[in-house]
C-alpha angles and dihedrals in degrees: 000000000000120000119212121239091243091053090050087052092055093048091049092049096052092041090056089045091052093053090049093052092044090055091050096040124191117246124194112268101281115227095018103072131045094359117151111249097012113160091355096063111079112203100176139012115221139168088255093057135276120320112220129197090258092050092052094047091049091058091048092050095047088051092048091048088060093050091066106023093053094060089040087055090050089053090049091052091052102037109022108124097215135046091244091055093050090047090052087055092054092052091050091052097045095041095052095043087059094047090045091056090048092050092050093050093045094047090057094052096044099036096244119156111225127208122241094203134049118242117278090254093051090049086052090056092057092047092050093052093042089057092059130084137199120349090348087061091052094047096048096046093048094048095048094046097043090052095050094045090049090053095050096042096078090039089059090053092051093049090048091051098047110030118104093200120098095210091051089051090052089051092047090051090051095045092049091055093045098047092047089052091049093049090049095053093044089054087049089069091068088227102109115114099204097194091054094043094049093051094051093045092053102035104043120181121251108243129172112269092239087065095051101036122085112237117248116251119262119251111279092008112149116248111256111234124202105222114241113236109200085154088075093068095222129139116197100179140287129057120317090240116012115218117238106265119247119251118270107284089226093055087226110193106159137086 
């Protein structure tokens, strides 16, 4: 049976993409699943309710996600080969700028130290996509982002359902809306291979924790701020400016 040249091109493209993704690997979201203590280990008492280890790690991971997905969104805006791809880039930039502002505000109220750099693995995602051109750029970016968004989506729901802290619930609500928006626009590119995505979401690679954990900031290091982009005219969910949550009605102050 003869195989057309266009068919060979598709096979080669996804063959190369598969090798790239295998080299990067997709771990489970470190610090959010299967961690000893989790929601049972209280690390701080605040007027908004207790902060657990899982709550704290959730804020850190949402912040770290923006530190690599925001620049990836900027790349997609500039180098995406289709209108849908460039639109997805806008949503990534706007959505993570909003989440970043929420994380910085919450961290000050709850005493959580935020990273200024994404994890080594997340930085590798950006480098891998930046090295691609044309349709290969689009396919690689969409696959990486759709897998990672699919992994974090159920984690957000679990945090929202179990946290006792009103500020963490607010962040989970915003993160839920934002991630759902991002998954939707990524799927709108028609580049999501659902079989590949499903496999990588449910069978994550086992990588060393130092590869998947964002490094802590250095003493005196300025806080990195993801620039808001209202000029892009994009809404990704949640209120434009979320009000500060009221303290916990119970006035909980114990572990």
